[in-house]
Structure formats: C-alpha cells, structure tokens
PAZAPA-4460 file (N, C-alpha, C; in steps of 0.05 Angstrom, whole numbers, plus 32768, in hexadecimal, padded with zeros to 4 digits):
% residues 252
    n_x    n_y    n_z   ca_x   ca_y   ca_z    c_x    c_y    c_z   seq   type   mol
   8010   7FE8   8000   8000   8000   8000   8011   8019   8000     1      M     A
   8029   8018   800D   803A   8030   800E   8043   8038   7FF2     2      K     A
   8047   8024   7FE1   8050   802A   7FC5   803A   8038   7FB5     3      K     A
   8021   8035   7FBE   800B   8042   7FAF   8004   805D   7FBB     4      L     A
   800F   8064   7FD2   8008   807D   7FDF   8011   8095   7FCF     5      K     A
   802A   8095   7FC6   8035   80AC   7FB7   8027   80B1   7F9C     6      K     A
   8023   809C   7F8C   8014   80A0   7F73   7FF7   80A9   7F78     7      P     A
   7FEB   80A0   7F8D   7FCF   80A8   7F94   7FCF   80C5   7F9C     8      L     A
   7FE1   80CD   7FAD   7FE2   80E9   7FB6   7FE8   80FC   7F9E     9      L     A
   7FFA   80F3   7F8D   8001   8102   7F75   7FE8   8107   7F64    10      F     A
   7FD9   80F1   7F60   7FC1   80F3   7F4F   7FAC   8106   7F5C    11      T     A
   7FA9   8103   7F76   7F95   8114   7F84   7F9D   8132   7F84    12      L     A
   7FB7   8137   7F86   7FC1   8152   7F86   7FBC   8160   7F6A    13      E     A
   7FBF   8150   7F55   7FBA   815B   7F3A   7F9C   815E   7F33    14      L     A
   7F8C   814E   7F41   7F70   814B   7F39   7F60   8166   7F37    15      L     A
   7F62   8178   7F4A   7F53   8191   7F48   7F59   81A0   7F2E    16      P     A
   7F72   81A3   7F27   7F7A   81B2   7F0F   7F71   81A2   7EF6    17      L     A
   7F73   8187   7EF7   7F6B   8176   7EE1   7F4D   817A   7EDC    18      V     A
   7F3D   817A   7EF2   7F20   817D   7EEF   7F19   8198   7EE2    19      I     A
   7F26   81AE   7EEB   7F21   81C8   7EDF   7F28   81C9   7EC2    20      I     A
   7F40   81BF   7EBC   7F49   81BF   7EA0   7F38   81AE   7E8E    21      G     A
   7F31   8197   7E97   7F20   8185   7E87   7F04   8190   7E83    22      T     A
   7EF9   819D   7E97   7EDF   81A9   7E95   7EDE   81BE   7E7F    23      Y     A
   7EF2   81D0   7E7F   7EF3   81E5   7E6B   7EFA   81DA   7E4F    24      F     A
   7F0A   81C4   7E4F   7F10   81B7   7E35   7EF6   81AB   7E2A    25      A     A
   7EE5   81A0   7E3B   7ECC   8194   7E32   7EB9   81AA   7E28    26      A     A
   7EB8   81C1   7E36   7EA8   81D7   7E2D   7EB0   81E1   7E11    27      R     A
   7ECB   81E3   7E0D   7ED5   81EB   7DF3   7ECE   81D7   7DDE    28      F     A
   7ED1   81BD   7DE4   7ECB   81A8   7DD0   7EAE   81A8   7DC9    29      S     A
   7E9D   81AB   7DDD   7E80   81AB   7DD8   7E78   81C3   7DC7    30      I     A
   7E84   81DA   7DCD   7E7E   81F3   7DBD   7E87   81F1   7DA0    31      A     A
   7E9B   81DF   7D9B   7EA5   81DC   7D80   7E95   81C8   7D6F    32      S     A
   7E83   81BA   7D7C   7E73   81A6   7D6D   7E5F   81B3   7D5A    33      L     A
   7E58   81A6   7D45   7E43   81AF   7D33   7E29   81AE   7D43    34      D     A
   7E17   81C1   7D3D   7DFE   81C2   7D4D   7DEE   81A8   7D4B    35      K     A
   7DEE   819B   7D34   7DDF   8183   7D31   7DEA   816C   7D43    36      S     A
   7E05   816B   7D45   7E12   8157   7D56   7E0C   815D   7D73    37      V     A
   7E0D   8176   7D7B   7E07   817D   7D96   7DEA   8178   7D9D    38      L     A
   7DD8   817E   7D8B   7DBC   8178   7D8F   7DB7   815B   7D94    39      D     A
   7DC5   814A   7D84   7DC1   812D   7D88   7DCB   8124   7DA3    40      E     A
   7DE2   812F   7DAC   7DED   8128   7DC6   7DDA   8131   7DDC    41      A     A
   7DCF   8149   7DD9   7DBC   8153   7DED   7DA3   8141   7DEE    42      I     A
   7D9A   8138   7DD7   7D82   8127   7DD5   7D87   810D   7DE4    43      A     A
   7DA0   8103   7DE3   7DA7   80EA   7DF1   7DAA   80EE   7E0F    44      V     A
   7DB9   8103   7E16   7DC0   8106   7E33   7DAF   811A   7E42    45      F     A
   7D9E   8129   7E34   7D8A   813A   7E42   7D90   8157   7E42    46      G     A
   7DAA   8160   7E44   7DB0   817C   7E45   7DCD   8180   7E3D    47      S     A
   7DD3   8199   7E36   7DEF   81A0   7E2F   7E01   819D   7E47    48      K     A
   7DF8   81A4   7E5E   7E08   81A2   7E77   7E0F   8185   7E7C    49      D     A
   7DFD   8172   7E77   7E02   8156   7E7B   7E17   814C   7E67    50      T     A
   7E15   8156   7E4E   7E29   814E   7E3A   7E45   8158   7E42    51      V     A
   7E46   8170   7E4D   7E60   817B   7E56   7E6A   816B   7E6E    52      I     A
   7E58   8164   7E80   7E60   8154   7E98   7E6C   8139   7E90    53      L     A
   7E5E   812C   7E7D   7E68   8111   7E74   7E83   8115   7E66    54      I     A
   7E85   812A   7E56   7E9E   812F   7E47   7EB5   8137   7E5A    55      S     A
   7EAE   813E   7E72   7EC2   8146   7E86   7ECA   812E   7E97    56      T     A
   7EB7   811E   7E9F   7EBC   8108   7EB2   7ECE   80F2   7EA5    57      V     A
   7EC7   80EB   7E8D   7ED6   80D5   7E80   7EF4   80DB   7E7D    58      Q     A
   7EFC   80F3   7E73   7F19   80F9   7E72   7F26   80FA   7E8D    59      P     A
   7F17   8104   7EA1   7F23   8106   7EBC   7F2A   80EB   7EC7    60      I     A
   7F19   80D7   7EC2   7F1F   80BC   7ECA   7F39   80B2   7EBC    61      I     A
   7F3B   80B6   7EA2   7F52   80AD   7E92   7F6B   80BB   7E9C    62      M     A
   7F6A   80D6   7EA0   7F81   80E5   7EA9   7F8A   80DC   7EC5    63      I     A
   7F77   80D7   7ED6   7F7E   80CD   7EF1   7F8C   80B2   7EF1    64      S     A
   7F82   80A1   7EE0   7F8F   8086   7EDD   7FAC   808A   7ED2    65      L     A
   7FAF   809C   7EBE   7FC9   80A1   7EB3   7FDC   80AD   7EC7    66      C     A
   7FD1   80BE   7ED8   7FE2   80CA   7EED   7FEB   80B5   7F02    67      A     A
   7FD8   80A4   7F0A   7FDE   8090   7F1E   7FF3   807C   7F14    68      F     A
   7FEC   806F   7EFD   7FFE   805A   7EF3   8017   8066   7EE6    69      F     A
   8014   807E   7EDB   802C   808B   7ECF   8040   8091   7EE5    70      G     A
   8037   809A   7EFC   804A   809F   7F13   8059   8085   7F1A    71      Y     A
   804A   806F   7F1C   8056   8055   7F23   806C   804D   7F0F    72      I     A
   8065   8050   7EF5   8078   8048   7EE0   8090   805B   7EE0    73      I     A
   808A   8075   7EE2   80A0   8089   7EE1   80B3   8085   7EF9    74      A     A
   80A8   807F   7F10   80B8   807A   7F27   80CA   8062   7F23    75      D     A
   80BF   804E   7F16   80CE   8035   7F11   80E6   8039   7EFF    76      K     A
   80E3   804C   7EEC   80F9   8051   7ED9   810A   806A   7EDF    77      I     A
   8105   8076   7EF7   8115   808C   7F00   810E   80A7   7EF5    78      G     A
   80F5   80AB   7EED   80EC   80C5   7EE2   80DC   80D6   7EF6    79      L     A
   80D9   80CC   7F0E   80CC   80DD   7F23   80E1   80ED   7F31    80      I     A
   80DF   8107   7F2F   80F3   8119   7F3B   80E7   8128   7F53    81      R     A
   80F8   8131   7F66   80EE   8140   7F7C   80DF   8159   7F73    82      P     A
   80C9   815F   7F80   80B9   8176   7F77   80C4   8190   7F82    83      L     A
   80D9   8199   7F74   80E5   81B3   7F7A   80F0   81BF   7F61    84      R     A
   80F2   81D9   7F60   80FC   81E7   7F48   8117   81F3   7F4E    85      F     A
   8129   81EE   7F3B   8144   81FA   7F3D   8144   8212   7F2A    86      E     A
   814E   8228   7F35   814D   8242   7F26   8158   8240   7F0A    87      K     A
   816F   8235   7F07   817C   8234   7EEC   816B   8223   7ED9    88      S     A
   8161   820C   7EE2   8151   81FB   7ED1   8136   8209   7ECA    89      K     A
   812A   8216   7EDE   8110   8223   7ED9   8113   8239   7EC5    90      L     A
   8128   8249   7EC8   812D   825F   7EB5   8131   8254   7E99    91      I     A
   8140   823F   7E97   8145   8232   7E7C   812B   8228   7E70    92      R     A
   811B   821B   7E80   8101   8210   7E76   80EF   8227   7E6D    93      V     A
   80ED   823C   7E7D   80DB   8253   7E77   80E5   8260   7E5D    94      I     A
   80FF   8265   7E5B   810A   8273   7E43   8105   8263   7E2A    95      A     A
   810B   8249   7E2B   8106   8238   7E14   80E9   8236   7E0C    96      I     A
   80D8   8235   7E21   80BB   8232   7E1C   80AF   824B   7E10    97      S     A
   80B9   8263   7E19   80B0   827C   7E0D   80B7   827D   7DF0    98      V     A
   80D0   8276   7DEA   80D9   8275   7DCE   80C9   8261   7DBE    99      I     A
   80C4   824A   7DCA   80B4   8235   7DBD   8097   823F   7DB8   100      G     A
   808C   824D   7DCB   8071   8258   7DC7   8070   826C   7DB0   101      G     A
   8085   827D   7DAE   8086   8290   7D98   8088   8281   7D7D   102      V     A
   8099   826D   7D7C   809C   825D   7D63   8082   8250   7D5C   103      I     A
   8074   8245   7D70   805B   8238   7D6B   8047   824B   7D5F   104      L     A
   8046   8264   7D69   8033   8278   7D60   8038   8280   7D43   105      S     A
   8051   827C   7D3A   8058   8285   7D1F   804B   8275   7D09   106      L     A
   803E   825F   7D11   8031   824E   7CFC   801B   825E   7CEE   107      D     A
   8011   8273   7CFC   7FFC   8284   7CF0   8007   8293   7CD8   108      A     A
   8022   8294   7CD5   802E   82A2   7CBF   803E   828F   7CAD   109      W     A
   804B   827B   7CB8   805B   8269   7CA8   8049   8255   7C98   110      T     A
   8037   8247   7CA6   8026   8234   7C98   800F   8242   7C89   111      F     A
   800C   825C   7C8E   7FF6   826C   7C82   7FF8   826C   7C63   112      A     A
   8011   8268   7C59   8014   8267   7C3C   8005   8250   7C2F   113      K     A
   8001   823B   7C3F   7FF3   8223   7C34   7FD8   821E   7C41   114      W     A
   7FD3   822B   7C58   7FBA   8226   7C66   7FAB   8241   7C69   115      I     A
   7F98   8246   7C58   7F8A   8260   7C57   7F7E   8268   7C72   116      P     A
   7F74   8255   7C82   7F67   825C   7C9B   7F7A   8269   7CAF   117      Q     A
   7F94   8264   7CAC   7FA8   8270   7CBD   7FAE   828D   7CB3   118      L     A
   7FAE   8290   7C99   7FB4   82AA   7C8D   7FA0   82BF   7C95   119      N     A
   7F87   82B7   7C96   7F71   82CA   7C9D   7F6B   82CB   7CBB   120      T     A
   7F75   82B7   7CC9   7F6F   82B6   7CE6   7F55   82A8   7CEC   121      G     A
   7F47   829E   7CD8   7F2D   8291   7CDD   7F30   8277   7CED   122      T     A
   7F47   826B   7CEC   7F4B   8252   7CFB   7F4A   8256   7D19   123      A     A
   7F4F   826F   7D22   7F4F   8275   7D3E   7F36   8283   7D48   124      Y     A
   7F23   8287   7D36   7F0A   8294   7D3E   7EFB   8283   7D53   125      E     A
   7EF2   8290   7D68   7EE3   8282   7D7D   7EF5   8273   7D91   126      G     A
   7F10   8276   7D8E   7F21   8267   7DA1   7F2E   827A   7DB5   127      T     A
   7F29   8294   7DB2   7F35   82A7   7DC5   7F21   82AD   7DDC   128      F     A
   7F1D   829B   7DED   7F0A   829F   7E04   7F15   8290   7E1C   129      N     A
   7F07   8294   7E33   7F10   8288   7E4C   7F11   826A   7E4B   130      A     A
   7EFE   825D   7E3D   7EFE   8240   7E3C   7F17   8235   7E30   131      D     A
   7F1F   8240   7E19   7F37   8236   7E0B   7F51   823C   7E1A   132      T     A
   7F51   8254   7E27   7F69   825B   7E36   7F6D   8247   7E4E   133      W     A
   7F58   8243   7E5D   7F5A   8232   7E74   7F5F   8215   7E6C   134      I     A
   7F51   820C   7E57   7F55   81F1   7E4D   7F71   81EC   7E43   135      A     A
   7F7C   81FF   7E33   7F96   81FC   7E28   7FAC   81FC   7E3D   136      S     A
   7FA9   820D   7E51   7FBD   8210   7E66   7FBC   81F8   7E7A   137      V     A
   7FA4   81F2   7E84   7FA1   81DD   7E98   7F9F   81C1   7E8C   138      L     A
   7F8D   81BE   7E78   7F8A   81A4   7E6C   7FA3   819D   7E5C   139      Y     A
   7FAB   81B0   7E4B   7FC3   81AB   7E3A   7FDC   81A8   7E4C   140      G     A
   7FDF   81BB   7E5E   7FF8   81BB   7E6E   7FFA   81A4   7E82   141      G     A
   7FE4   819C   7E8E   7FE5   8187   7EA3   7FDB   816C   7E98   142      I     A
   7FC3   816B   7E8E   7FB7   8152   7E86   7FC8   8145   7E70   143      A     A
   7FCF   8154   7E5B   7FDE   8149   7E45   7FF9   8140   7E4D   144      E     A
   8006   814F   7E60   8020   8146   7E69   801E   812D   7E7A   145      E     A
   800A   812A   7E8A   8006   8112   7E99   8001   80FA   7E87   146      V     A
   7FF1   80FE   7E73   7FEB   80E8   7E60   8003   80E1   7E4F   147      I     A
   800E   80F5   7E42   8022   80F0   7E2D   803E   80EC   7E38   148      M     A
   8046   80FB   7E4C   8061   80F8   7E57   8062   80E5   7E6E   149      R     A
   8053   80EB   7E84   8055   80DB   7E9C   804C   80BE   7E96   150      L     A
   8037   80BA   7E87   802D   809F   7E82   8039   8093   7E69   151      F     A
   8033   809F   7E52   803C   8092   7E38   805A   8091   7E35   152      C     A
   8068   80A7   7E39   8085   80A6   7E35   8092   8094   7E49   153      M     A
   8089   8094   7E62   8094   8082   7E76   808E   8065   7E6F   154      S     A
   8076   805F   7E66   806E   8044   7E5E   807E   803A   7E46   155      L     A
   8081   804B   7E32   8091   8044   7E1A   80AE   803E   7E23   156      F     A
   80B9   804E   7E35   80D4   804A   7E3E   80D7   802F   7E4C   157      T     A
   80C4   8029   7E5D   80C5   800F   7E6C   80C3   7FF8   7E58   158      L     A
   80B1   7FFA   7E45   80AD   7FE4   7E31   80C7   7FE0   7E21   159      I     A
   80D3   7FF6   7E18   80EC   7FF4   7E08   8102   7FE7   7E19   160      L     A
   8103   7FEF   7E32   8117   7FE3   7E44   8113   7FC5   7E47   161      Y     A
   80FA   7FBD   7E4C   80F4   7FA1   7E50   80F9   7F90   7E37   162      K     A
   80F4   7F9C   7E20   80F7   7F8E   7E06   8114   7F8C   7DFD   163      L     A
   8123   7FA2   7E00   813D   7FA4   7DF3   8155   7FA8   7E05   164      F     A
   8150   7FB2   7E1D   8167   7FBA   7E2E   8167   7FAE   7E4A   165      Y     A
   8157   7F99   7E4E   8153   7F8F   7E69   816D   7F84   7E75   166      R     A
   8181   7F7D   7E65   819A   7F73   7E6F   81AB   7F8A   7E7B   167      K     A
   81A5   7FA2   7E75   81B3   7FB9   7E7F   81A8   7FC1   7E9A   168      K     A
   81BA   7FCA   7EAC   81B2   7FD2   7EC7   81A2   7FEC   7EC6   169      E     A
   81A9   7FFE   7EB4   819B   8017   7EB2   818E   801A   7E96   170      E     A
   8179   8029   7E95   816B   802D   7E7C   817C   8040   7E6B   171      I     A
   8184   8039   7E53   8195   804A   7E43   8186   8062   7E39   172      P     A
   8195   8078   7E32   8189   8091   7E29   8178   808D   7E10   173      S     A
   8181   807A   7DFE   8172   8076   7DE5   8156   806D   7DEA   174      K     A
   8151   805E   7E00   8136   8055   7E06   8124   806D   7E0C   175      A     A
   812F   8080   7E1C   811F   8098   7E23   811A   80A9   7E0A   176      F     A
   812E   80AB   7DF9   812C   80BB   7DE1   8117   80AF   7DCE   177      I     A
   8118   8095   7DC9   8105   8088   7DB8   80E9   808A   7DC3   178      I     A
   80E6   8087   7DDE   80CC   8089   7DEB   80C1   80A6   7DE8   179      A     A
   80D3   80B9   7DEA   80CB   80D5   7DE6   80C1   80DA   7DCA   180      N     A
   80CE   80CF   7DB6   80C5   80D2   7D9A   80AA   80C5   7D96   181      V     A
   80A6   80AD   7DA1   808D   809F   7D9F   8076   80AF   7DAB   182      F     A
   807B   80B9   7DC4   8066   80C8   7DD2   8061   80E3   7DC4   183      S     A
   8075   80EF   7DB8   8072   8109   7DAA   8060   8105   7D91   184      A     A
   8065   80EE   7D83   8055   80E8   7D6B   8038   80E3   7D73   185      I     A
   8034   80D4   7D89   8019   80CE   7D93   800C   80E8   7D9D   186      L     A
   801C   80F9   7DA9   8012   8113   7DB3   8008   8124   7D9B   187      F     A
   8017   8124   7D85   800F   8133   7D6D   7FF6   8127   7D61   188      A     A
   7FF5   810D   7D5F   7FDE   8100   7D54   7FC5   8105   7D64   189      A     A
   7FC8   8108   7D7F   7FB2   810E   7D90   7FA5   812A   7D8B   190      G     A
   7FB4   813B   7D7D   7FAA   8155   7D76   7F9B   8156   7D5C   191      H     A
   7F99   8140   7D4E   7F8B   813F   7D34   7F6D   8146   7D37   192      L     A
   7F5F   813B   7D4B   7F43   8142   7D4D   7F3E   8160   7D51   193      P     A
   7F4E   816D   7D63   7F4B   818A   7D67   7F54   8199   7D4E   194      S     A
   7F66   818E   7D3F   7F6F   819B   7D26   7F58   819B   7D11   195      T     A
   7F4A   8184   7D11   7F33   8182   7CFF   7F1E   8197   7D06   196      I     A
   7F19   819A   7D20   7F05   81AE   7D29   7F0F   81CA   7D21   197      V     A
   7F29   81CF   7D25   7F34   81EA   7D20   7F32   81F1   7D03   198      L     A
   7F38   81DE   7CF1   7F39   81E4   7CD5   7F22   81D9   7CC4   199      F     A
   7F11   81CA   7CD1   7EFA   81BF   7CC3   7F01   81A7   7CB2   200      G     A
   7F18   819B   7CB6   7F21   8183   7CA7   7F3F   8181   7CA6   201      G     A
   7F49   816D   7C99   7F66   8169   7C97   7F6F   8169   7C7A   202      L     A
   7F85   8175   7C75   7F93   8174   7C5B   7FAF   816B   7C62   203      T     A
   7FBF   8162   7C4E   7FDB   815A   7C54   7FEA   8170   7C62   204      P     A
   7FE7   818A   7C5B   7FF5   819F   7C67   7FEC   81A4   7C84   205      M     A
   7FD2   81A3   7C88   7FC7   81A6   7CA3   7FD1   818F   7CB6   206      I     A
   7FD1   8177   7CAB   7FDA   8160   7CBA   7FF8   8163   7CC1   207      T     A
   8008   816B   7CAD   8024   816F   7CB1   8029   8185   7CC7   208      M     A
   801A   819A   7CC5   801C   81B0   7CD9   8017   81A5   7CF5   209      R     A
   8002   8194   7CF8   7FFB   8189   7D12   8012   8178   7D1D   210      C     A
   801F   8167   7D0C   8034   8156   7D16   804E   8165   7D1B   211      F     A
   8054   8179   7D0A   806D   8188   7D0E   806C   8198   7D28   212      I     A
   8056   81A8   7D2B   8055   81BA   7D42   8051   81AB   7D5C   213      L     A
   803E   8199   7D5D   8039   818A   7D76   804E   8175   7D7C   214      N     A
   8059   8169   7D66   806E   8156   7D6A   8088   8162   7D75   215      G     A
   808F   817A   7D6B   80A7   8188   7D75   80A3   8190   7D91   216      A     A
   808B   819B   7D98   8086   81A3   7DB3   8087   818B   7DC6   217      A     A
   807B   8174   7DBD   807B   815C   7DCD   8097   8152   7DD3   218      G     A
   80A9   8154   7DBF   80C5   814B   7DC4   80D2   815D   7DD9   219      L     A
   80CC   8177   7DD8   80D8   8189   7DEC   80CD   8183   7E08   220      L     A
   80B3   8180   7E0A   80A7   817A   7E24   80B2   8160   7E2F   221      F     A
   80B6   814C   7E1D   80C1   8132   7E25   80DD   8135   7E30   222      G     A
   80EC   8146   7E23   8108   814A   7E2C   8108   8157   7E48   223      R     A
   80F7   816B   7E4C   80F5   8178   7E66   80ED   8163   7E7B   224      F     A
   80DA   8152   7E74   80D1   813E   7E86   80E8   812B   7E8E   225      Y     A
   80F6   8122   7E7B   810C   810F   7E80   8123   811D   7E8F   226      R     A
   812B   8135   7E87   8142   8142   7E93   813C   814E   7EAF   227      K     A
   8125   815A   7EB2   811F   816A   7ECA   8108   815F   7EDA   228      Y     A
   80F4   8153   7ECD   80DD   8149   7EDC   80C3   8154   7ED0   229      G     A
   80AD   8147   7ED7   8093   814F   7ECC   808C   816B   7ED5   230      L     A
   8094   8174   7EEC   808D   818E   7EF6   809B   81A5   7EE7   231      H     A
   80AD   819E   7ED5   80B8   81B2   7EC2   80AA   81B0   7EA7   232      Y     A
   80A3   8198   7E9F   8095   8194   7E86   8079   81A1   7E86   233      A     A
   806C   81A0   7E9C   8051   81AC   7E9E   8051   81CA   7E9A   234      I     A
   8061   81DA   7EA9   8061   81F7   7EA4   806B   81FE   7E88   235      P     A
   807D   81EE   7E7D   8087   81F2   7E62   8070   81F1   7E4E   236      A     A
   805F   81DD   7E51   8048   81D9   7E40   8034   81F1   7E43   237      H     A
   8030   81F9   7E5C   801E   820F   7E62   8029   8229   7E54   238      M     A
   8042   822E   7E56   804E   8246   7E4B   804B   8247   7E2D   239      I     A
   804F   822F   7E20   804B   822D   7E03   8030   8239   7DFB   240      F     A
   801B   8230   7E09   8000   8238   7E03   7FFB   8256   7E09   241      H     A
   8005   825E   7E20   8001   827A   7E28   800E   828D   7E14   242      I     A
   8027   8288   7E0D   8035   8299   7DFA   8029   8299   7DDE   243      V     A
   8023   8281   7DD4   8019   8280   7DB8   7FFD   828C   7DB6   244      S     A
   7FEC   8287   7DCA   7FD1   8292   7DC9   7FD1   82B1   7DCD   245      R     A
   7FE3   82BA   7DDD   7FE6   82D8   7DE0   7FED   82E5   7DC6   246      T     A
   8000   82D9   7DB8   8009   82E4   7D9E   7FF2   82E3   7D8A   247      I     A
   7FE3   82CD   7D8A   7FCC   82CB   7D77   7FB7   82DF   7D7C   248      W     A
   7FB2   82E5   7D96   7F9E   82F9   7D9D   7FA7   8315   7D93   249      I     A
   7FC0   831B   7D97   7FCB   8335   7D8F   7FCA   8337   7D70   250      I     A
   7FD0   8321   7D63   7FD2   8321   7D45   7FB6   8321   7D38   251      A     A
   7FA3   8314   7D45   7F89   8310   7D38   7F73   831D   7D48   252      F     A
***
C-alpha cells in the first residue's frame, strides 16, 4: 500500500486543475460542434449541460488513470524528480518556451502561403475567449503532459527497455529518445481532430502543419520531462499556449 500512496497523492493533487481544464475543454469542444450534431446529442442526453458534463467526466477518469499509473511507471524508470525548481533550469525552460511560443505563432504567416484560413485569420475566429484560454493552459499544459509524457513516454521507454535492453543495468539514452519520438508523433496525431474542427477538414498541407508544429513541441516537452522532470514540462507547455495565443490576438 505504501507504494501506491505517492501516485495516489500525486493524482489527487492534480485533480482540481485537471477538472477545471477538462471542463473548459469540453465547453470549447461542444461549442465547435455543428448545430445538428449538438441537437442530436441533446436529444439523447437531455440538455447541453449534461452533454458537457459527460464530455468532462470521461476524460477526467482517463487522465486520472494516466496520472496514477504513469507515476508508477515513471518512478520505476527513474523519471520522477523532486518537486522543486532550480533557478537556472527554470530560466532556461521559460526562455526556450517563450521562443517556442513565438515560433509556433508564426504559422499564421509561414503556412499561410498554402492555407488560406491562416492568411485571413478565419481559422482562429471564435477561439479567442475564456474557454479556449483556460482549456489550452490547464488541459493542454497539465492533462496532455500527464497523458503523453508521464504515461505514454514512460511506458514506451519501459517497453523498449524490456524488449531490447533488459541485459543492461541502466536504461540507455537511446530508449528515452526513441520513446520521446514515439510520444511526440502520437501527441501530434492527437491534435488531428481539433485541426479538423479548426480548418473544417484536412489537406496534405494542413496535416503536415499539424505534425510539424505539434511534433516539434512534443519533442521539446519530452526533453524537459526527461532532463528536468514533469514539473518543468508542464509550465513549458503552458507558456507555449500563452505566448502563441497572445500573439494571435494582437495580430488578428
């Protein structure tokens, strides 16, 4: 039971912020649905509030499970770090994340040559509100890091170690790197549904944009997770969203 105490406390400590972030993410997702789809959901579940509640509860359960089991796996492979911030590391993470957020925001001009919705700013219409801000910072920054880094990256690393490196006393760096690449690709693929909502569909260029931007960010968050700990990867993810969304608001 003592071995389960730390992952349980970790999960419970994250839960309030996860609930808030997931609730606002659900509100944003519901608001993005076609009216006919939303009407069908309301007809089945009775009200819009009930649809939002169901869309909130299910992810919270999944995130909580990822937090609990992810902690256990991460602890087993040495990726659980003491919850404290070192000034030099924190400054480095903040600086890199601010630059990364700026680079991320530039897609409105770089990819705009091939994606008209970016050139006109129509892709971002309706996304500059409290729901999207809270969802992107809390759900993106905490829930996605728990799922993709703490759980998926840790699990991929453990699987690679068991399959190919179990004769070694320590897990080699290449296992962590490969696991980071896998989780970054999965992280990017997980953004395809929201990309479809944002652009109204997928084209080769829109798909490439999704994998380049989210994949690169995922690799960076994974590196922070491995080198410094999850408590550095989470604020890095948050800063990415804050900086990029601020720039988009100013520009559009």
